[in-house]
LUMVO-169508 format. One line per field, with one value per residue (C-alpha): residue number from 1; x, y, z; chain. Coordinates in nm, 2 decimals. Example, Ala and Ser with C-alpha at 12.3 -4.5 7.8 and 13.67 -1.06 7.14 Angstrom:
resi = [1, 2]
east = [1.23, 1.37]
north = [-0.45, -0.11]
up = [0.78, 0.71]
chain = [A, A]
***
This chain:
resi = [1, 2, 3, 4, 5, 6, 7, 8, 9, 10, 11, 12, 13, 14, 15, 16, 17, 18, 19, 20, 21, 22, 23, 24, 25, 26, 27, 28, 29, 30, 31, 32, 33, 34, 35, 36, 37, 38, 39, 40, 41, 42, 43, 44, 45, 46, 47, 48, 49, 50, 51, 52, 53, 54, 55, 56, 57, 58, 59, 60, 61, 62, 63, 64, 65, 66, 67, 68, 69, 70, 71, 72, 73, 74, 75, 76, 77, 78, 79, 80, 81, 82, 83, 84, 85, 86, 87, 88, 89, 90, 91, 92, 93, 94, 95, 96, 97, 98, 99, 100, 101, 102, 103, 104, 105, 106, 107, 108, 109, 110, 111, 112, 113, 114, 115, 116, 117, 118, 119, 120, 121, 122, 123, 124, 125, 126, 127, 128, 129, 130, 131, 132, 133, 134, 135, 136, 137, 138, 139, 140, 141, 142, 143, 144, 145, 146, 147, 148, 149, 150, 151, 152, 153, 154, 155, 156, 157, 158, 159, 160, 161, 162, 163, 164, 165, 166, 167, 168, 169, 170, 171, 172, 173, 174, 175, 176, 177, 178, 179, 180, 181, 182, 183, 184, 185, 186, 187, 188, 189, 190, 191, 192, 193, 194, 195, 196, 197, 198, 199, 200, 201, 202, 203, 204, 205, 206, 207, 208, 209, 210, 211, 212, 213, 214, 215, 216, 217, 218, 219, 220, 221, 222, 223, 224, 225, 226, 227, 228, 229, 230, 231, 232, 233, 234, 235, 236, 237, 238, 239, 240, 241, 242, 243, 244, 245, 246, 247, 248, 249, 250, 251, 252, 253, 254, 255, 256, 257, 258, 259, 260, 261, 262, 263, 264, 265, 266, 267, 268, 269, 270, 271, 272, 273, 274, 275, 276, 277, 278, 279, 280, 281, 282, 283, 284, 285, 286, 287, 288, 289, 290, 291, 292, 293, 294, 295, 296, 297, 298, 299, 300, 301, 302, 303, 304, 305, 306, 307, 308, 309, 310, 311, 312, 313, 314, 315, 316, 317, 318, 319, 320, 321, 322, 323, 324, 325, 326, 327, 328, 329, 330, 331, 332, 333, 334, 335, 336, 337, 338, 339, 340, 341, 342, 343, 344, 345, 346, 347, 348, 349, 350, 351, 352, 353, 354, 355, 356, 357, 358, 359, 360, 361, 362, 363, 364, 365, 366, 367, 368, 369, 370, 371, 372, 373, 374, 375, 376, 377, 378, 379, 380, 381, 382, 383, 384, 385, 386, 387, 388, 389, 390, 391, 392, 393, 394, 395, 396, 397, 398, 399, 400, 401, 402, 403, 404, 405, 406, 407, 408, 409, 410, 411, 412, 413, 414, 415, 416, 417, 418, 419, 420, 421, 422, 423, 424, 425, 426, 427, 428, 429, 430, 431, 432, 433, 434, 435, 436, 437, 438, 439, 440, 441, 442, 443, 444, 445, 446, 447, 448, 449, 450, 451, 452, 453, 454, 455, 456, 457, 458, 459, 460, 461, 462, 463, 464, 465, 466, 467, 468, 469, 470, 471, 472, 473, 474, 475, 476, 477, 478, 479, 480, 481, 482, 483, 484, 485, 486, 487, 488, 489, 490, 491, 492, 493, 494, 495, 496, 497, 498, 499, 500, 501, 502, 503, 504, 505, 506, 507, 508, 509, 510, 511, 512, 513, 514, 515, 516, 517, 518, 519, 520, 521, 522, 523, 524, 525, 526, 527, 528, 529, 530, 531, 532, 533, 534, 535, 536, 537, 538, 539, 540, 541, 542, 543, 544, 545, 546, 547, 548, 549, 550, 551, 552, 553, 554, 555, 556, 557, 558, 559, 560, 561, 562, 563, 564, 565, 566, 567, 568, 569, 570, 571, 572, 573, 574, 575, 576, 577, 578, 579, 580, 581, 582, 583, 584, 585, 586, 587, 588, 589, 590, 591, 592, 593, 594, 595, 596, 597, 598, 599, 600, 601, 602, 603, 604, 605, 606, 607, 608, 609, 610, 611, 612, 613, 614, 615, 616, 617, 618, 619, 620, 621, 622, 623, 624, 625, 626, 627, 628, 629, 630, 631, 632, 633, 634, 635, 636, 637, 638, 639, 640, 641, 642]
east = [4.92, 4.94, 4.74, 4.47, 4.45, 4.43, 4.15, 3.96, 3.98, 3.87, 3.57, 3.45, 3.49, 3.31, 3.02, 2.98, 2.97, 2.71, 2.50, 2.54, 2.44, 2.11, 2.13, 2.03, 2.22, 2.17, 2.30, 2.38, 2.63, 2.79, 2.83, 2.97, 3.23, 3.31, 3.28, 3.05, 3.19, 3.48, 3.73, 3.59, 3.93, 4.01, 3.86, 3.71, 3.73, 3.78, 4.12, 3.99, 4.19, 4.52, 4.40, 4.30, 4.63, 4.81, 4.59, 4.67, 5.02, 5.17, 5.49, 5.48, 5.19, 5.15, 5.10, 4.83, 4.65, 4.68, 4.53, 4.24, 4.16, 4.20, 3.97, 3.70, 3.71, 3.70, 3.39, 3.20, 3.24, 3.30, 3.02, 3.27, 3.50, 3.19, 3.08, 3.43, 3.46, 3.15, 3.27, 3.64, 3.73, 3.54, 3.78, 4.07, 3.88, 3.74, 4.09, 4.24, 3.98, 4.05, 4.43, 4.52, 4.33, 4.65, 4.66, 4.37, 4.43, 4.42, 4.10, 3.95, 4.01, 3.89, 3.57, 3.52, 3.57, 3.30, 3.05, 3.10, 3.05, 2.74, 2.59, 2.70, 2.41, 2.17, 2.19, 2.17, 1.90, 2.11, 1.91, 2.20, 2.45, 2.19, 2.11, 2.49, 2.51, 2.25, 2.41, 2.75, 2.55, 2.39, 2.73, 2.90, 2.61, 2.60, 2.98, 3.05, 3.13, 3.13, 2.85, 3.00, 3.34, 3.18, 2.98, 3.31, 3.47, 3.21, 3.45, 3.75, 3.95, 3.98, 3.69, 3.68, 3.70, 3.37, 3.21, 3.29, 3.18, 2.84, 2.82, 2.88, 2.60, 2.35, 2.43, 2.37, 2.05, 1.82, 1.91, 2.01, 1.79, 1.69, 2.06, 2.17, 1.88, 2.00, 2.36, 2.27, 2.03, 2.28, 2.55, 2.54, 2.65, 2.49, 2.21, 2.42, 2.69, 2.43, 2.29, 2.63, 2.67, 2.37, 2.60, 2.88, 2.94, 2.69, 2.81, 2.81, 2.49, 2.30, 2.41, 2.32, 1.97, 1.93, 2.04, 1.80, 1.51, 1.55, 1.61, 1.32, 1.05, 0.99, 1.12, 0.91, 1.18, 1.44, 1.21, 1.18, 1.56, 1.61, 1.34, 1.47, 1.82, 1.72, 1.63, 1.35, 1.56, 1.84, 1.59, 1.41, 1.74, 1.85, 1.51, 1.54, 1.91, 1.81, 1.53, 1.22, 0.98, 1.20, 1.49, 1.62, 1.59, 1.76, 1.45, 1.23, 1.47, 1.44, 1.06, 1.05, 1.24, 1.02, 0.72, 0.87, 0.93, 0.56, 0.38, 0.17, 0.38, 0.18, 0.49, 0.69, 0.38, 0.35, 0.73, 0.69, 0.39, 0.55, 0.88, 0.72, 0.77, 0.43, 0.49, 0.73, 0.49, 0.29, 0.63, 0.70, 0.37, 0.37, 0.36, 0.47, 0.32, 0.44, 0.19, 0.08, -0.13, -0.50, -0.59, -0.23, -0.19, 0.06, 0.37, 0.35, 0.54, 0.87, 0.87, 1.09, 0.88, 0.57, 0.74, 0.85, 0.51, 0.35, 0.59, 0.51, 0.14, 0.18, 0.34, 0.03, -0.19, 0.00, -0.05, -0.43, -0.56, -0.61, -0.34, -0.40, -0.70, -0.91, -0.64, -0.65, -1.02, -0.99, -0.75, -1.01, -1.16, -1.46, -1.31, -0.99, -1.09, -0.73, -0.62, -0.94, -0.89, -0.53, -0.64, -0.91, -0.66, -0.43, -0.71, -0.81, -0.44, -0.43, -0.77, -0.67, -0.34, -0.52, -0.74, -0.46, -0.27, -0.57, -0.63, -0.24, -0.22, -0.50, -0.36, -0.03, -0.20, -0.20, -0.54, -0.50, -0.18, -0.37, -0.64, -0.38, -0.22, -0.55, -0.79, -0.79, -0.59, -0.25, -0.32, -0.06, -0.04, -0.04, -0.37, -0.19, -0.08, -0.41, -0.59, -0.35, -0.39, -0.78, -0.75, -0.53, -0.78, -1.05, -0.85, -0.78, -1.14, -1.27, -1.46, -1.36, -1.65, -1.40, -1.21, -1.52, -1.64, -1.30, -1.33, -1.69, -1.60, -1.25, -1.22, -1.01, -0.91, -1.04, -1.03, -1.34, -1.37, -1.14, -1.17, -1.19, -0.87, -0.99, -1.00, -0.62, -0.59, -0.81, -0.94, -1.21, -1.28, -1.50, -1.61, -1.36, -1.63, -1.78, -1.44, -1.42, -1.77, -1.67, -1.38, -1.62, -1.87, -1.67, -1.32, -1.18, -0.94, -1.13, -0.90, -0.92, -1.31, -1.32, -1.09, -1.30, -1.61, -1.43, -1.39, -1.77, -1.80, -1.54, -1.67, -2.04, -2.02, -2.21, -2.24, -2.60, -2.58, -2.36, -2.59, -2.88, -2.69, -2.61, -2.97, -3.07, -2.86, -3.07, -3.27, -3.45, -3.26, -3.29, -3.28, -2.94, -2.63, -2.41, -2.33, -2.26, -2.39, -2.42, -2.33, -2.68, -2.76, -2.47, -2.58, -2.93, -2.81, -2.60, -2.89, -3.10, -2.82, -2.79, -2.48, -2.25, -2.17, -2.05, -1.70, -1.69, -1.85, -1.52, -1.30, -1.52, -1.54, -1.80, -2.14, -2.46, -2.53, -2.19, -2.22, -2.56, -2.41, -2.12, -2.36, -2.59, -2.27, -2.20, -2.57, -2.57, -2.31, -2.54, -2.83, -2.67, -2.81, -3.01, -3.41, -3.46, -3.23, -3.40, -3.75, -3.64, -3.47, -3.78, -4.00, -3.76, -3.83, -3.54, -3.69, -3.99, -4.27, -4.31, -4.67, -4.90, -5.08, -4.78, -4.64, -4.30, -4.02, -3.91, -3.61, -3.77, -3.97, -3.67, -3.45, -3.71, -3.73, -3.35, -3.34, -3.60, -3.43, -3.10, -3.27, -3.41, -3.07, -2.86, -2.98, -2.95, -2.60, -2.49, -2.63, -2.47, -2.13, -1.89, -2.02, -1.79, -1.77, -1.96, -2.26, -2.27, -2.25, -2.50, -2.75, -2.69, -2.74, -3.08, -3.17, -3.11, -3.25, -3.39, -3.75, -3.81, -4.01, -4.17, -3.99, -4.20, -4.20, -4.24, -4.58, -4.46, -4.23, -4.42, -4.79, -5.03, -5.18, -5.54, -5.64, -5.79, -6.00, -6.08, -6.43, -6.49, -6.46, -6.15, -6.31, -6.32, -6.71, -6.70, -6.43, -6.63, -6.96, -6.82, -6.74, -6.50, -6.30, -6.33, -6.15, -5.90, -5.81, -5.77, -5.54, -5.34, -5.31, -5.21, -4.92, -4.80, -4.79, -4.59]
north = [-1.33, -1.46, -1.15, -1.22, -1.57, -1.47, -1.21, -1.49, -1.73, -1.46, -1.37, -1.73, -1.76, -1.44, -1.56, -1.88, -1.72, -1.46, -1.76, -1.94, -1.64, -1.64, -1.37, -1.09, -0.83, -0.97, -0.80, -0.49, -0.65, -0.83, -0.48, -0.33, -0.60, -0.67, -0.31, -0.16, -0.36, -0.13, -0.34, -0.67, -0.85, -0.68, -0.73, -0.42, -0.50, -0.13, -0.22, -0.48, -0.77, -0.60, -0.52, -0.87, -1.02, -0.78, -0.91, -1.27, -1.27, -0.94, -1.01, -0.73, -0.73, -0.34, -0.37, -0.63, -0.40, -0.11, -0.31, -0.41, -0.04, 0.05, -0.21, -0.09, 0.25, 0.13, -0.08, 0.21, 0.41, 0.16, -0.09, -0.28, -0.36, -0.42, -0.71, -0.83, -0.88, -1.10, -1.28, -1.36, -1.19, -1.39, -1.69, -1.44, -1.24, -1.54, -1.70, -1.40, -1.41, -1.77, -1.77, -1.41, -1.42, -1.30, -0.96, -0.76, -0.47, -0.68, -0.84, -0.48, -0.41, -0.74, -0.72, -0.36, -0.44, -0.71, -0.48, -0.22, -0.47, -0.59, -0.25, -0.02, 0.19, 0.08, 0.42, 0.64, 0.47, 0.36, 0.07, -0.08, -0.08, -0.23, -0.53, -0.58, -0.58, -0.84, -1.06, -1.05, -1.12, -1.44, -1.55, -1.51, -1.66, -1.97, -2.04, -2.34, -2.23, -1.85, -1.76, -1.99, -1.82, -1.48, -1.61, -1.73, -1.38, -1.26, -1.42, -1.25, -1.05, -0.75, -0.49, -0.37, -0.73, -0.81, -0.48, -0.54, -0.89, -0.79, -0.51, -0.78, -1.01, -0.71, -0.63, -0.99, -1.01, -0.83, -1.01, -1.35, -1.38, -1.76, -1.86, -1.65, -1.79, -2.14, -2.08, -1.91, -2.20, -2.47, -2.32, -2.45, -2.10, -1.88, -1.73, -1.71, -1.50, -1.27, -1.22, -1.14, -0.88, -0.69, -0.63, -0.48, -0.11, 0.09, 0.05, -0.32, -0.34, -0.12, -0.33, -0.64, -0.52, -0.43, -0.79, -0.96, -0.75, -0.86, -1.22, -1.27, -1.15, -1.48, -1.77, -1.90, -2.14, -1.87, -1.63, -1.90, -1.94, -1.56, -1.52, -1.78, -1.66, -1.34, -1.10, -0.95, -0.87, -0.71, -0.50, -0.36, -0.28, -0.09, 0.10, 0.19, 0.31, 0.51, 0.71, 0.50, 0.67, 0.98, 0.79, 0.77, 0.52, 0.26, 0.24, 0.18, -0.11, -0.27, -0.25, -0.38, -0.67, -0.75, -0.72, -0.97, -1.22, -1.17, -1.18, -1.50, -1.69, -1.81, -1.96, -1.64, -1.44, -1.67, -1.64, -1.26, -1.26, -1.50, -1.31, -0.99, -0.78, -0.65, -0.44, -0.24, -0.14, 0.15, 0.34, 0.27, 0.42, 0.71, 1.01, 1.24, 1.55, 1.86, 2.07, 2.38, 2.69, 2.69, 2.78, 2.69, 2.38, 2.13, 2.10, 1.83, 1.51, 1.48, 1.22, 0.99, 0.99, 0.93, 0.64, 0.50, 0.51, 0.35, 0.07, 0.02, 0.05, -0.22, -0.45, -0.41, -0.49, -0.80, -0.92, -0.83, -0.94, -1.28, -1.20, -1.41, -1.60, -1.51, -1.64, -1.97, -1.99, -1.91, -2.21, -2.46, -2.68, -2.90, -3.20, -3.20, -3.32, -3.35, -3.00, -2.86, -3.01, -2.88, -2.53, -2.55, -2.64, -2.35, -2.12, -2.24, -2.18, -1.83, -1.75, -1.88, -1.69, -1.35, -1.39, -1.44, -1.15, -0.91, -0.99, -0.95, -0.62, -0.46, -0.58, -0.42, -0.08, -0.06, 0.05, 0.35, 0.44, 0.40, 0.63, 0.90, 0.87, 0.89, 1.09, 1.38, 1.68, 1.50, 1.32, 1.30, 1.59, 1.35, 1.21, 0.89, 0.81, 0.89, 0.68, 0.38, 0.41, 0.40, 0.09, -0.07, 0.01, -0.16, -0.48, -0.48, -0.50, -0.72, -1.03, -0.97, -0.88, -0.81, -0.56, -0.41, -0.34, -0.18, 0.04, 0.13, 0.26, 0.43, 0.81, 1.06, 1.41, 1.69, 2.06, 2.22, 2.48, 2.48, 2.85, 2.99, 3.14, 3.19, 2.82, 2.82, 2.48, 2.31, 1.97, 1.74, 1.36, 1.25, 0.90, 0.76, 0.63, 0.98, 1.12, 0.87, 0.96, 1.33, 1.20, 0.97, 1.26, 1.57, 1.46, 1.61, 1.34, 1.05, 0.78, 0.90, 0.91, 0.55, 0.42, 0.58, 0.44, 0.09, 0.14, 0.13, -0.17, -0.37, -0.25, -0.30, -0.59, -0.88, -0.71, -0.66, -0.52, -0.24, -0.17, -0.13, 0.10, 0.32, 0.33, 0.43, 0.74, 0.87, 1.19, 1.44, 1.74, 2.04, 2.39, 2.48, 2.26, 2.36, 2.18, 1.79, 1.56, 1.19, 0.95, 0.91, 1.26, 1.36, 1.10, 1.25, 1.60, 1.50, 1.31, 1.60, 1.84, 2.03, 1.90, 2.19, 2.34, 2.69, 2.57, 2.36, 2.56, 2.78, 2.49, 2.23, 2.24, 1.97, 2.05, 1.93, 1.68, 1.52, 1.52, 1.34, 1.08, 1.01, 0.98, 0.73, 0.52, 0.49, 0.43, 0.11, -0.05, 0.05, -0.13, -0.42, -0.76, -0.63, -0.65, -0.49, -0.20, -0.14, -0.14, 0.09, 0.35, 0.37, 0.47, 0.75, 1.10, 1.29, 1.63, 1.74, 1.89, 2.27, 2.24, 1.99, 1.92, 1.81, 1.45, 1.39, 1.34, 0.98, 0.83, 0.62, 0.91, 1.13, 0.88, 0.80, 1.18, 1.20, 0.92, 1.06, 1.40, 1.24, 1.05, 1.37, 1.56, 1.29, 1.37, 1.74, 1.71, 1.50, 1.75, 2.05, 1.85, 2.00, 2.20, 2.38, 2.32, 2.65, 2.54, 2.20, 2.33, 2.60, 2.34, 2.12, 2.40, 2.49, 2.12, 2.10, 2.44, 2.40, 2.39, 2.28, 1.97, 1.94, 1.84, 1.91, 1.63, 1.69, 1.60, 1.50, 1.23, 1.13, 1.08, 1.00, 0.66, 0.59, 0.46, 0.11, -0.06, -0.41, -0.52, -0.17, -0.02, 0.19, 0.43, 0.80, 0.79, 0.54, 0.73, 1.05, 0.88, 0.66, 0.84, 0.57, 0.62, 0.99, 0.97, 0.74, 0.95, 1.25, 1.06, 0.95, 1.30, 1.42, 1.15, 1.23, 1.59, 1.55]
up = [-3.99, -3.63, -3.53, -3.78, -3.67, -3.32, -3.40, -3.57, -3.30, -3.04, -3.26, -3.27, -2.89, -2.83, -3.06, -2.86, -2.53, -2.65, -2.77, -2.45, -2.25, -2.43, -2.67, -2.43, -2.62, -2.97, -3.26, -3.07, -2.85, -3.16, -3.33, -3.00, -2.97, -3.34, -3.47, -3.73, -4.04, -4.13, -3.93, -3.94, -3.89, -3.56, -3.22, -3.06, -2.69, -2.59, -2.44, -2.18, -2.33, -2.26, -1.89, -1.85, -1.96, -1.72, -1.42, -1.52, -1.62, -1.45, -1.28, -1.04, -0.79, -0.82, -1.20, -1.14, -0.90, -1.13, -1.42, -1.20, -1.11, -1.48, -1.58, -1.32, -1.45, -1.82, -1.80, -1.65, -1.97, -2.25, -2.35, -2.55, -2.25, -2.03, -2.28, -2.32, -1.93, -1.95, -2.26, -2.21, -1.87, -1.62, -1.59, -1.53, -1.26, -1.07, -1.08, -0.92, -0.66, -0.58, -0.59, -0.47, -0.14, 0.03, -0.17, -0.04, -0.27, -0.59, -0.45, -0.41, -0.78, -0.91, -0.70, -0.80, -1.17, -1.15, -0.97, -1.22, -1.51, -1.38, -1.23, -1.53, -1.65, -1.39, -1.20, -1.50, -1.68, -1.98, -2.12, -2.33, -2.05, -1.83, -2.06, -2.10, -1.73, -1.69, -1.95, -1.76, -1.42, -1.58, -1.72, -1.37, -1.19, -1.41, -1.35, -1.15, -0.79, -0.87, -0.62, -0.35, -0.39, -0.33, -0.03, 0.12, 0.10, 0.35, 0.63, 0.50, 0.75, 0.53, 0.56, 0.21, 0.07, 0.28, 0.16, -0.21, -0.17, -0.04, -0.31, -0.58, -0.43, -0.41, -0.78, -0.87, -0.67, -0.91, -1.25, -1.10, -0.78, -0.85, -0.89, -0.58, -0.36, -0.44, -0.36, -0.02, 0.08, -0.03, 0.18, 0.55, 0.67, 0.39, 0.58, 0.90, 0.71, 0.58, 0.93, 1.07, 0.79, 0.96, 1.26, 1.05, 1.00, 0.82, 0.47, 0.48, 0.69, 0.43, 0.13, 0.32, 0.39, 0.01, -0.07, 0.17, 0.07, -0.29, -0.20, 0.05, -0.20, -0.37, -0.17, 0.14, 0.24, 0.26, 0.45, 0.72, 0.75, 0.76, 1.01, 1.26, 1.22, 1.40, 1.12, 1.32, 1.61, 1.41, 1.20, 1.51, 1.67, 1.37, 1.35, 1.71, 1.66, 1.36, 1.52, 1.43, 1.21, 1.20, 1.07, 0.72, 0.43, 0.62, 0.85, 0.54, 0.42, 0.76, 0.76, 0.38, 0.49, 0.78, 0.56, 0.32, 0.60, 0.73, 0.39, 0.35, 0.61, 0.93, 1.09, 1.07, 1.20, 1.49, 1.57, 1.54, 1.78, 2.03, 2.03, 2.19, 1.89, 1.88, 2.18, 1.97, 1.71, 1.89, 1.92, 1.56, 1.42, 1.65, 1.42, 1.70, 1.54, 1.73, 1.93, 1.75, 1.85, 1.78, 1.41, 1.29, 1.07, 1.18, 0.95, 0.67, 0.72, 0.53, 0.24, 0.41, 0.74, 0.54, 0.37, 0.69, 0.84, 0.53, 0.56, 0.94, 0.87, 0.60, 0.85, 1.10, 0.80, 0.71, 1.06, 1.10, 0.77, 0.59, 0.35, 0.04, 0.17, -0.14, -0.36, -0.17, -0.23, -0.59, -0.63, -0.50, -0.77, -0.71, -0.90, -0.69, -0.35, -0.22, -0.33, -0.19, 0.14, 0.16, 0.05, 0.32, 0.59, 0.47, 0.49, 0.85, 0.95, 0.81, 0.97, 1.32, 1.28, 1.19, 1.50, 1.73, 1.57, 1.60, 1.97, 2.05, 1.85, 2.05, 2.38, 2.27, 2.23, 1.84, 1.81, 2.02, 1.82, 1.49, 1.62, 1.72, 1.38, 1.18, 1.38, 1.64, 1.70, 1.67, 1.34, 1.08, 0.83, 0.54, 0.37, 0.24, 0.59, 0.75, 0.48, 0.54, 0.91, 0.86, 0.65, 0.90, 1.17, 0.97, 0.92, 1.31, 1.39, 1.10, 1.22, 1.59, 1.81, 2.10, 1.89, 1.75, 2.09, 2.19, 1.89, 1.96, 2.30, 2.20, 2.22, 2.03, 2.14, 1.91, 1.93, 2.05, 1.79, 1.49, 1.40, 1.75, 1.86, 2.21, 2.27, 2.28, 2.14, 2.41, 2.33, 2.44, 2.40, 2.11, 2.01, 1.77, 1.54, 1.53, 1.43, 1.16, 1.04, 1.01, 0.79, 0.59, 0.53, 0.51, 0.40, 0.09, 0.01, -0.18, -0.05, 0.30, 0.29, 0.14, 0.42, 0.68, 0.53, 0.54, 0.91, 0.96, 0.71, 0.92, 1.26, 1.20, 0.95, 1.11, 1.45, 1.48, 1.85, 1.73, 1.45, 1.66, 1.91, 1.61, 1.49, 1.85, 1.82, 1.54, 1.61, 1.42, 1.28, 1.48, 1.35, 1.52, 1.44, 1.73, 2.04, 2.10, 1.83, 1.81, 1.54, 1.42, 1.45, 1.24, 0.98, 0.98, 0.92, 0.64, 0.47, 0.47, 0.35, 0.68, 0.83, 0.79, 1.12, 1.17, 1.25, 0.95, 0.67, 0.61, 0.55, 0.37, 0.00, -0.06, -0.17, 0.03, -0.23, -0.20, 0.18, 0.14, -0.08, 0.15, 0.45, 0.25, 0.18, 0.55, 0.64, 0.43, 0.67, 0.95, 0.81, 0.62, 0.72, 1.02, 0.98, 1.32, 1.26, 0.92, 1.07, 1.35, 1.13, 0.90, 1.19, 1.30, 1.14, 0.99, 1.05, 1.25, 1.08, 1.07, 1.20, 1.36, 1.06, 0.84, 0.87, 0.99, 0.74, 0.71, 0.56, 0.28, 0.11, 0.13, -0.05, -0.32, -0.39, -0.40, -0.64, -0.88, -0.87, -0.96, -1.26, -1.39, -1.33, -1.51, -1.87, -1.81, -1.67, -1.96, -2.22, -2.05, -1.97, -1.88, -1.59, -1.36, -0.99, -0.89, -1.11, -0.94, -0.59, -0.65, -0.80, -0.50, -0.25, -0.41, -0.40, -0.03, 0.06, 0.42, 0.44, 0.10, 0.10, -0.23, -0.54, -0.84, -1.09, -1.48, -1.59, -1.92, -1.78, -1.48, -1.58, -1.30, -1.31, -1.26, -0.91, -0.93, -0.65, -0.62, -0.78, -0.92, -1.26, -1.32, -1.58, -1.51, -1.50, -1.23, -1.04, -1.04, -0.91, -0.64, -0.31, -0.22, -0.54, -0.50, -0.16, -0.28, -0.59, -0.36, -0.12, -0.42, -0.56, -0.22, -0.20, -0.56, -0.48, -0.16]
chain = [A, A, A, A, A, A, A, A, A, A, A, A, A, A, A, A, A, A, A, A, A, A, A, A, A, A, A, A, A, A, A, A, A, A, A, A, A, A, A, A, A, A, A, A, A, A, A, A, A, A, A, A, A, A, A, A, A, A, A, A, A, A, A, A, A, A, A, A, A, A, A, A, A, A, A, A, A, A, A, A, A, A, A, A, A, A, A, A, A, A, A, A, A, A, A, A, A, A, A, A, A, A, A, A, A, A, A, A, A, A, A, A, A, A, A, A, A, A, A, A, A, A, A, A, A, A, A, A, A, A, A, A, A, A, A, A, A, A, A, A, A, A, A, A, A, A, A, A, A, A, A, A, A, A, A, A, A, A, A, A, A, A, A, A, A, A, A, A, A, A, A, A, A, A, A, A, A, A, A, A, A, A, A, A, A, A, A, A, A, A, A, A, A, A, A, A, A, A, A, A, A, A, A, A, A, A, A, A, A, A, A, A, A, A, A, A, A, A, A, A, A, A, A, A, A, A, A, A, A, A, A, A, A, A, A, A, A, A, A, A, A, A, A, A, A, A, A, A, A, A, A, A, A, A, A, A, A, A, A, A, A, A, A, A, A, A, A, A, A, A, A, A, A, A, A, A, A, A, A, A, A, A, A, A, A, A, A, A, A, A, A, A, A, A, A, A, A, A, A, A, A, A, A, A, A, A, A, A, A, A, A, A, A, A, A, A, A, A, A, A, A, A, A, A, A, A, A, A, A, A, A, A, A, A, A, A, A, A, A, A, A, A, A, A, A, A, A, A, A, A, A, A, A, A, A, A, A, A, A, A, A, A, A, A, A, A, A, A, A, A, A, A, A, A, A, A, A, A, A, A, A, A, A, A, A, A, A, A, A, A, A, A, A, A, A, A, A, A, A, A, A, A, A, A, A, A, A, A, A, A, A, A, A, A, A, A, A, A, A, A, A, A, A, A, A, A, A, A, A, A, A, A, A, A, A, A, A, A, A, A, A, A, A, A, A, A, A, A, A, A, A, A, A, A, A, A, A, A, A, A, A, A, A, A, A, A, A, A, A, A, A, A, A, A, A, A, A, A, A, A, A, A, A, A, A, A, A, A, A, A, A, A, A, A, A, A, A, A, A, A, A, A, A, A, A, A, A, A, A, A, A, A, A, A, A, A, A, A, A, A, A, A, A, A, A, A, A, A, A, A, A, A, A, A, A, A, A, A, A, A, A, A, A, A, A, A, A, A, A, A, A, A, A, A, A, A, A, A, A, A, A, A, A, A, A, A, A, A, A, A, A, A, A, A, A, A, A, A, A, A, A, A, A, A, A, A, A, A, A, A, A, A, A, A, A, A, A, A, A, A, A, A, A, A, A, A, A, A, A, A, A, A, A, A, A, A, A, A, A, A, A, A, A, A, A, A, A, A, A, A, A, A, A, A, A, A, A, A, A, A, A, A]
***
């Protein structure tokens, strides 16, 4: 009778605790703990209750330690025991941590049992176990003084107590980040203790990094505390010790922590800039691709090195961009003058900080490092890394005339002929924007092409002087495509579909039509908002006439012909869809056949309109009897034919 009464009391207690946690496990948890209905009068705790009693009331210290180890192993395999720990076991385990500080081995077992109860199922993707772990974590975090007790264990003399304490905090960080942030910030030495953990041995340091990465994602106040406690210095020291970009996942964790601290925080960015950390970035984003013989492709980057470089490039982007400036603008409301004024001040601070960061980054040599990573003969053999470096390069020069001029004058090293083994890997300098234009036009990766185009958008946007300089390099297309070529000349060749040089034909898979479209996308940034550049380009011939009687080929008539041809090709393409790549490529090559200047339009779709002259009849008879109308009609027919 006493056993049945005890089971009923325990059942009521478990039901109340489950409701207090918030019903995270619902009926599933109730069925797990109380059984499937066949044994309703008995408590199914998986054997956890007996072990908890041994931990709390055991006479021998060795028995209590063994019970803690057995409980750790049990909760990893038994959902019933896992839930029972959260429902009835927390007072016992917390009491042992508080009262048994002089028994390190028991502390090890208790901490490991708590970690196992919270983190069970998270590694193997078991959804039920993960939900149970989240409910246990929330029950522990809501307990009065529980988190403060674990934080105090970071000062314990025993290494494994500190290690398991950090493990427990890291396990609590994801499901209960809000409670843990509050406990860390309310403790006078909470942040300082975590910073000290970053100088510990590798296992403690790595767990501390994961904990800080999780905690600093949402709290601006905690970011400031962590930054001013020396997080940047510790992170860069670890990155240097681990081998920078060639290091392992620990380098990625350090860079992610730095990115969290810099994201949307002008004060942390100012501290980072004034503490001379910018000078360490060029070495960090150096791809260090090994030299290879001519005609041999460099080895691809490892997945971890690519991830490290992407995190480092994100750091530069956070410093060089406005961040959430557009979000600040979207929050402004006309009827809230005070809020609008505060938002305007915040935007002004972010803009001023961005300008200072851009100037300091270029002085530190980041622009040259980005060019080496994205362009030239030593570029990273990873399209995502090159695309990210190009986007970062665009942000670095956006809105900065000084940086735009530096980029316009910068050079990269390229191989003389890509498919000529006799060159023996010899390189020659080439303007950086010309190298970026080759990527924007001939690149086979869509993201990389878009990133290269964004470089022109950022570099030429609002800079009318550089736009005019680019237009001045336009020249009529010559018959041969070898030798040096300027930026404007390459654009002109691409527009007329003759941009494939002998060294590029064998490795480029794009059709001439695609190349022309890519060139037109870049050309719009050269002309945007600049009337002088537009007028000058319209007067420059794209191709010289074959004989003296033919007029030169200008840009606007060529674009109009392309547009009309595209409008005629669209219905045919949709009617015969899908079309294979060979068919599309063959059609574009025929369209861009050198020397073909006339595009015949369908008479059924493009009917000629009658020419009207001011003050005269527009009838066919009048046109036939009037010499002036006859000349005008002949001229119109000639223009329609061309």
